[in-house]
C-alpha positions in Angstrom: 150.3 -60.8 -87.3 149.6 -59.6 -83.8 150.1 -61.7 -80.7 146.4 -62.0 -80.2 145.9 -63.5 -83.7 148.8 -65.9 -83.1 147.1 -67.2 -80.0 143.8 -67.7 -81.9 145.6 -69.9 -84.5 147.6 -72.1 -82.2 146.0 -74.1 -79.3 146.6 -73.0 -75.8 149.4 -75.0 -74.1 148.8 -75.5 -70.4 150.4 -78.6 -69.0 149.7 -79.3 -65.3 151.3 -81.6 -62.7 148.2 -82.8 -61.0 150.1 -85.0 -58.5 152.1 -82.1 -57.2 149.1 -80.5 -55.5 148.1 -83.8 -54.0 151.5 -84.8 -52.7 152.9 -81.4 -51.7 151.8 -78.3 -49.8 153.0 -75.2 -51.7 154.9 -72.6 -49.7 156.1 -70.2 -52.4 155.6 -70.1 -56.2 157.5 -68.5 -59.0 157.4 -68.4 -62.8 160.6 -68.9 -64.7 161.8 -69.5 -68.2 163.4 -72.6 -69.6 166.5 -73.0 -71.8 165.4 -75.1 -74.7 166.5 -76.3 -78.1 164.5 -75.9 -81.3 162.8 -79.3 -81.4 161.9 -79.1 -77.7 159.8 -76.0 -78.1 158.0 -77.6 -81.1 157.1 -80.6 -78.9 155.9 -78.3 -76.1 153.6 -76.4 -78.6 152.1 -79.8 -79.5 151.5 -80.4 -75.8 153.8 -83.5 -75.5 155.2 -82.8 -72.1 155.0 -84.8 -68.8 155.7 -83.0 -65.5 154.9 -86.0 -63.3 158.4 -86.8 -62.3 159.9 -83.3 -62.6 161.7 -81.7 -59.7 164.2 -78.8 -59.5 167.7 -78.6 -57.9 170.3 -75.8 -57.4 173.9 -76.3 -58.6 176.5 -73.5 -58.5 173.8 -70.8 -57.9 171.8 -71.9 -61.0 168.5 -73.7 -61.0 167.9 -76.8 -63.1 164.8 -79.1 -63.7 165.3 -82.8 -63.9 162.8 -85.5 -64.8 160.7 -83.4 -67.1 159.9 -85.5 -70.2 159.5 -83.5 -73.4 158.6 -86.1 -76.1 160.8 -86.4 -79.2 159.6 -84.2 -82.0 157.9 -86.5 -84.6 159.2 -84.5 -87.6 162.7 -84.0 -86.2 165.8 -85.4 -87.9 169.0 -86.7 -86.3 169.3 -83.3 -84.5 166.4 -84.2 -82.2 166.7 -83.7 -78.5 167.0 -86.2 -75.6 163.6 -86.4 -73.9 164.6 -86.4 -70.2 167.7 -84.2 -70.2 168.5 -81.8 -67.4 167.3 -78.3 -68.4 168.4 -74.9 -67.0 165.8 -72.6 -65.6 166.1 -68.9 -66.1 165.7 -67.1 -62.7 167.2 -64.2 -61.0 170.2 -65.0 -58.8 168.7 -63.4 -55.7 165.6 -65.5 -56.0 167.7 -68.7 -56.3 169.8 -67.8 -53.3 166.7 -67.0 -51.2 165.2 -70.5 -52.1 168.6 -72.1 -51.5 168.6 -70.8 -47.9 165.1 -72.1 -47.3 166.0 -75.6 -48.7 169.0 -75.8 -46.2 166.9 -74.9 -43.2 163.9 -77.1 -43.7 163.0 -80.4 -45.4 161.6 -78.8 -48.5 161.8 -79.5 -52.2 161.1 -77.7 -55.5 158.6 -79.2 -57.8 157.3 -78.2 -61.3 153.7 -77.3 -61.1 152.6 -76.0 -64.5 154.0 -75.3 -67.9 152.6 -72.8 -70.4 153.4 -70.7 -73.4 153.4 -67.0 -72.7 151.8 -64.3 -74.9 155.3 -63.6 -76.4 155.7 -67.2 -77.3 158.2 -68.2 -74.6 157.9 -71.5 -72.7 157.4 -70.8 -69.0 157.4 -73.0 -66.0 155.6 -72.5 -62.6 157.7 -74.0 -59.9 156.9 -74.2 -56.2 158.8 -74.5 -53.0 156.9 -77.4 -51.4 156.7 -79.5 -48.3 155.6 -83.2 -48.6 152.1 -84.0 -47.2 151.6 -86.8 -44.7 148.9 -89.4 -45.3 146.3 -87.7 -43.1 146.8 -84.5 -45.0 146.2 -86.2 -48.3 143.0 -87.7 -46.8 141.8 -84.2 -45.7 142.5 -82.9 -49.2 140.3 -85.7 -50.7 137.5 -85.1 -48.2 137.5 -81.3 -48.9 137.4 -81.9 -52.7 134.5 -84.4 -52.3 132.5 -82.0 -50.1 133.1 -79.1 -52.6 131.9 -81.4 -55.5 128.7 -82.2 -53.5 128.0 -78.5 -52.8 128.5 -77.7 -56.5 126.0 -80.4 -57.5 123.4 -79.1 -55.0 123.6 -75.6 -56.6 122.4 -76.9 -60.0 
């Protein structure tokens, strides 16, 4: 069965962290893989993932994601995974070192933005180097969104 036919059979998995765009201003984005166990990928394919509390950190030149909740697989046995365990991200070392330098210089953080399943069937995570928004910046974002919604209504 080709990759296109597999995608037609299974539903598209695209989990977003909507609060990330509201609370943070993205400076740089990158897509990386995640080191998972068997029951974790099954839960991801069912769409049972929460990225609301997820953030990334660097330890010993390796990137990890913490706070990402992958629900326990409902058909799993006693070999099921822990839902909020720390998971290793698969990135190139030079990319990690570049982001580590930026984290030291400025008050930045790394947040999980989006999770999806690639064409090859791998779970991928979009992460972003981000700076926290102030209250007035959040108000500006809401105002722009409302104005855009009003313009879209006027078109139709």
